[in-house]
Structures are given as C-alpha cells and as structure tokens.
N, C-alpha and C positions, 0 to 999 in steps of 0.2 A: 177649069173649064170641063175637063173630062168628068169630074165628079158631078158638076152641075148638069151635064148632059145625061148622066145616069139617072139622076133624080128626076129630070124632066121626062125621061122616057117612061117612068113609072107614075107620072102625074102628080108628084109630090109638091111641085111648085105652083100648082093650080089655085091654091087658096092662100089667103093672107097669113093665116096662122102657120101654115106649113113653111112659108118663106121665112117668117120670123124664127121658127125653130131651126131651120137650116142655117140662117145667119148666126144664131146663138151657138150652134155646134161649131161652126167655122171659127168664130171668135175664141171659143174655149180651146180648141186644138192649137190655134195660133199662139194663144197665151201660154199654154203648157210648153210648147216647143221653145218659145222665146226664153222662158224662165230656165228651162233645162240648159240652154246654151249659155246663159249668164252664169249658172252654177258651175259649168265646166270651166269657164274662163277663170273664175275666182279661185278654183281649186288647183290651178296650175302651180307647179313648184317654182321657186325663184330661179332666174337665169343662172346657168353655170358660169363660174368665174374663170374657166379655162380648162382645156383638156389636160395639159401638162403643168402640174403645180411645182414640180421639182425636176430640173433638167441638169444633166451632167454633160460636160464637154471636156475632151482631152486635148491638151495643147503642149507643144514643146518648142514652138517658135518657127517651125517650118512653114512654107507657103500653104501646104494642104491643111495644116492645123489652124492657120489663120482663117481659112475659108470656113472651117467647122465652127470656129468661135463666132464669126459673123452670122452664120445661120442660126446658131444657138441663141444669140442675142435677139434675133428677129422673133423666134418662138417665145422667148421669155417676155419680151415686150408685149407681144400679142396676148399671152395668157396670164401675165402678171406673176410669173413663176420665179422661184428662187433658183439661181444659177450656181451650180457646183463646178468649179474649174479644177481639173486634175492635171498635174504635171508629174510625169514619172521620171525618176532618176535611175538610169540603168545601172545595174550592179555587176555587169559583166566586165571582165578584165580588158582594158584597152589594148590595142595592138602595140602601142609604144611600150607599155609595161611588159607585154609578153616578150618583146625583143630584148628588153633590158633585164629580164629575169635572171640571166646568168651572171650579171655583174653585182658586186657588193653594193648594198644600199638601194637596191631596186624596189624594196618594199616601201620605202619612204616616197619614192617616185610615184608608185601606184596610189598611195594615200593622197598625195598632192593632186594627182589628176582627178581623183574622185571628189575631193573637196572643191576644186575649181569648177567641175561640172555641176555639182550641187549648188554652188553659189550662182552660177550662170542661170540655171533653171529656176532657182528661187527668185532671182531678179526679174526674169521673164514673167513668172507667175504673178508677182506683185504688181508689175507694170500693167499686165493684162487686166487684172482685177480692178485696178484703179480706173482704167479707161471705161470699164463696164459700169462701175458704180457711178461714174459721172453721168450716165444715162438714166439714173434713177432706179437701177435694179439692185436687188439684194444678192450679194455674192459670197460664197464660201470657198475658201482656198484649200486645196489638198496637195501637198508635196509628198510624193510616195516613192521611197526607194524599192526597187523590185527587179528580179531577174527577168520576169516576163511582163511587159507592159499590159498585155490583155488581162492577165490575172489581177493586176493592181486595179485596173479600171473596173472590172467586174466586182471586186471586193468593195471598193468605195461605193459603187452603185447599190450593192446589197446593204451596206451599213447606213446609207442615207435614204434608202427607199425611194429612189428617183423614179420618174415615170417615163423618161426619155433619155437616151444616150446619143450624143452627136459626135461623130468622128469624121476626120478627113480621109481622103483616099490618097495614099502615098504612091502606090504603084499604078502605072498607066496600062500595064498589060497583065494578063493572067499568068504568063510565064515568069515574069519578075516576081510576082506575088508568091508563086509556088516555090521559087528558088530560095527567097529570103524570108518568107513568112509574112502574112498580112495581119496586122493587129485588128483592123476593122473586120476582117473576115472571122477571126477567132472570137471577137466580142459578139458579133451578130449571131453566130451559131450557138453561143452559150448563154446569151442574155435572156432573162425571163421577161424583159420589158422591151418596148419599141426601140429600135436602133435606126438612126438616120445617118447615112454616109453622104457627106457633102462633097460635091465634085466641083 
C-alpha cells in the first residue's frame, strides 16, 4: 500500500501500461523472495539426534546415586544416548581392618573385606545395567577400583569421551561436604564437560 501510494503520487499509475509494468515488477519481486525462502528451507541441516550422545552416571547403590541414575536414564532416553555406568570400589582400608591390624592374620581379613565389597558393588552394577537395558538403552558398565572416587569418574569420562556426567548429591549441607569431601563438587570443578548434580 505504501509503495502504491508512492507511485500514485508521481502519477505512475495513471496509464494502462504503467500499471502493467508496476504489476510485473511486484510479481517478479514476490517470485524472487519466494524462491529464496524455499532455497533456505531446503538447505537446512538434518535435525540433531540429541545434545548428549554419551552420558556417564556414577552409582554405588545409595539413595542419592539412585536419583542420579533415574535422571541419567531420562536424558539418555530423550537424546538416544549411550549410558556409561560407573561404580567405584573404594581402596581405602576399612575401619575393621585398621582395628585388627595388630592381630595375626589381619591381612587376610582386609583382603576378604575388599573382596566382599567388590562383589557387592559388582552385583549392584550388573543389576542396574540390566534394568536400564530393559528400557531399550545401550549400557556400558565400568567397575573401577580407586582411592578417590572423583578421580576414577573423571578418568572414565576422559577415556569414553562422554558429553555429560550425572551425579547424586550425598551431603545435605555445605558443612558436611567440607568435612568429609564431596565427590560431586570435586568432579564438577575438574570436569571438562557438563556435570548434572541430581537432587
């Protein structure tokens, strides 16, 4: 309308041939714009299959780690991601072994405690992986002995090139986390990829 008014003010539309020329120009401009839009649409890349293609979640069976697993499964189902489950076997000496260190045969007791703990965590890892596979996801299991769980999680994340790490929050206060150390805090500060702390 504005362009038509501009033309009218100059007397362009006063003749039949001028009006035909004006309509031809409008058709041409409309055609060019339409074709340009079609070209842009056809040149769009294919839709992304998901933001996170490989996700790591750490679990040891505690309530906070079960929450992390549930959240990681949600993300994996949404993005069609491979889920890497990490269970760390602590290599620190147990309090029972420390008390029994002065008695003969205490070494075998410590070995037995470590074996039992490894078996328990392996069973938890296997059971968790089976439940997740039943939902149609691809799962990779990682049972890792380590002195520091945070270091083990970061090392598996580096080796598998994951895009997201999901952890649970064990401590409910900053004071308790500062006293005993927080795995999630250590991982989130050192991780080169996104870290989600499920609550």
